[in-house]
Structure formats: C-alpha cells, structure tokens
C-alpha positions in Angstrom: 17.5 -65.0 -48.4 18.8 -64.9 -52.0 21.7 -62.9 -53.0 21.6 -60.6 -56.0 24.5 -62.5 -57.6 22.6 -65.8 -57.3 19.5 -64.2 -58.9 21.6 -62.8 -61.8 23.2 -66.2 -62.3 19.8 -67.9 -62.3 18.4 -65.3 -64.7 21.2 -65.9 -67.2 20.3 -69.6 -67.3 16.6 -68.8 -68.0 16.2 -68.6 -71.8 13.1 -66.5 -71.9 13.8 -62.8 -71.6 10.4 -62.1 -70.0 11.0 -64.8 -67.4 14.5 -63.3 -66.7 12.9 -59.9 -66.1 10.2 -61.3 -63.9 12.8 -63.2 -61.8 14.9 -60.0 -61.3 11.7 -57.9 -60.5 10.5 -60.5 -58.0 13.9 -60.4 -56.3 13.9 -56.6 -56.2 10.4 -56.5 -54.6 11.4 -59.2 -52.1 14.6 -57.3 -51.1 12.7 -54.0 -50.8 9.8 -55.5 -48.7 11.4 -54.7 -45.3 12.0 -51.1 -46.3 8.5 -50.8 -47.6 7.1 -52.1 -44.3 8.9 -49.5 -42.2 6.8 -46.7 -40.8 6.3 -43.4 -42.5 5.0 -40.0 -41.3 1.4 -40.5 -42.1 0.3 -37.3 -40.5 3.1 -34.6 -40.7 2.6 -31.6 -38.5 1.1 -30.9 -35.1 -2.2 -32.4 -34.0 -4.2 -31.6 -30.9 -5.1 -34.7 -28.8 -7.4 -35.7 -26.1 -6.0 -38.5 -24.0 -8.5 -41.2 -23.4 -6.4 -43.7 -21.5 -2.8 -44.0 -20.3 -1.7 -47.6 -20.8 1.9 -47.2 -19.4 4.4 -44.4 -19.1 5.1 -44.1 -22.8 1.9 -45.5 -24.4 -1.6 -44.0 -24.4 -4.8 -44.0 -26.3 -5.8 -40.7 -27.8 -8.3 -39.0 -30.0 -6.6 -36.7 -32.5 -8.1 -34.1 -34.8 -6.1 -35.0 -38.0 -8.2 -33.0 -40.4 -10.9 -30.3 -39.8 -14.0 -32.2 -39.0 -12.2 -35.6 -39.0 -10.9 -37.2 -35.8 -9.1 -40.5 -35.3 -8.2 -42.6 -32.4 -4.6 -43.8 -32.0 -2.4 -45.8 -29.6 0.5 -43.4 -29.4 4.0 -44.7 -28.3 6.7 -42.3 -27.4 9.9 -42.9 -29.5 13.5 -43.4 -28.4 12.9 -44.4 -24.8 12.5 -47.5 -22.7 10.5 -47.6 -19.5 10.5 -49.9 -16.4 8.5 -53.1 -16.7 5.4 -53.8 -14.7 5.5 -57.5 -15.6 5.0 -60.0 -12.9 8.6 -61.3 -13.4 10.1 -57.9 -13.0 11.7 -57.0 -9.7 9.3 -55.5 -7.2 11.2 -52.2 -7.2 11.0 -52.0 -11.0 7.2 -52.7 -10.9 6.9 -49.9 -8.3 8.9 -47.5 -10.6 6.7 -48.5 -13.6 3.6 -47.6 -11.5 5.1 -44.2 -10.6 6.0 -43.6 -14.2 2.5 -44.3 -15.4 1.1 -42.0 -12.7 3.5 -39.3 -13.8 2.3 -39.6 -17.4 -1.3 -39.4 -16.3 -0.6 -36.3 -14.2 1.4 -34.8 -17.1 -1.7 -34.8 -19.3 -4.3 -34.0 -16.6 -2.4 -30.9 -15.5 -2.1 -29.6 -19.1 -4.3 -26.9 -20.7 -3.6 -28.5 -24.1 -1.9 -31.6 -25.5 -0.6 -32.3 -28.9 1.5 -34.8 -30.9 4.0 -34.0 -33.7 4.5 -36.0 -36.9 2.5 -39.2 -36.4 4.4 -42.1 -37.8 2.6 -45.3 -38.8 3.3 -48.6 -40.6 0.1 -47.9 -42.6 -2.8 -45.6 -42.3 -5.2 -48.4 -41.6 -3.5 -49.1 -38.3 -4.4 -47.7 -35.0 -0.8 -47.9 -33.7 1.4 -44.9 -34.1 4.6 -43.3 -32.9 4.8 -39.6 -32.1 6.2 -37.3 -29.4 3.6 -35.8 -27.2 3.8 -32.2 -25.9 2.0 -30.0 -23.5 2.9 -26.5 -22.3 5.3 -28.3 -19.9 7.3 -29.5 -22.9 7.9 -33.0 -24.3 6.7 -36.1 -22.4 9.8 -37.9 -23.5 12.1 -35.2 -22.0 10.0 -35.1 -18.8 10.2 -38.9 -18.3 13.9 -38.9 -18.9 14.5 -36.0 -16.5 12.5 -37.7 -13.7 14.3 -41.0 -14.2 11.1 -42.8 -15.3 12.7 -43.6 -18.7 16.0 -44.1 -20.3 17.2 -43.8 -23.9 16.5 -46.8 -26.2 19.7 -48.7 -26.8 20.6 -48.7 -23.1 21.6 -52.3 -22.1 18.3 -54.0 -21.4 20.1 -56.1 -18.7 20.9 -52.9 -16.7 18.7 -52.9 -13.7 16.3 -50.0 -13.1 16.7 -50.2 -9.4 18.1 -52.3 -6.6 16.0 -54.0 -4.1 
C-alpha cells in the first residue's frame, strides 16, 4: 500500500498539474475504499419480521416489512457474539452445544407473539446479508443467547473451548 508521503513525492515529480491532481485523487479514493466498503445502517428504525428459517443460533432468514407495502428477505446475523461450531472438526460436545443453541433460537421465535429487528446494517442495499439485533417480547436474542451460555461476546479468545469432553 502506498504511503501519502510517497504519493506527494511522486506528484511533485510529475510536471502536469492535472496529472498531479489525478494522482493524489486516486490515492485518496484508494485509501478511503475500506471505509467506504464498511456497512451502514441501510434501514434505521424498527422492522417487524417473519422468521423463515433459522440457520444457526445467530443467523436466520427473515422477511421484513421495510416500507408500507414493501417487504424484503434478509439473512440476519446477530452482532457482537460468537456461537459454538457445528463443523465436523469441532469437538462433539461443541457440536451438541451448537445444536442446542440453534434449537433455542428456533424456540425463541416460535414462542413469540411478534418479532422485530432494529437498525438493519448492510454493506449495500443490493445485498441480502444484514446485521441487526432481533427482539421479541422476551427481549433481545443476543442477551438471551449470552444468558443461557449459547453465545459469548465477540473478541473472546477463539481458542478457548466451549466445553470439555
């Protein structure tokens, strides 16, 4: 990755003023690209959802009413938590915990009178993937998963075991 000082030095050597400006502008856009690619709150506010499929404890496919008369399907991921893995290479006790966590999430939504998500974040509005906290009258799914031990806060050492066999 280029450093700003290198770009300025190169720009000084370029005789044409327009070429210098283009060079600096190109650097600025390149440096800003990661920030531009970050997610943003595409749908601020509260949106009622119908859960179509629970994929794992923190990821589910929903239909959300994002505008009167306009609904969209999203793959919603709960932010700020990690969940146990159900991968074949995960320890058997972790796979079992992952299955229990998924069943808990399914029951969380099935037992609810209403479900909603708050502030849907996306990389862009053309995507189906989104991040938002889900709520029912029982409260936040994130809080419920953490309270039951089916999730832990992101940033926890990934090498820390979920269970012991």
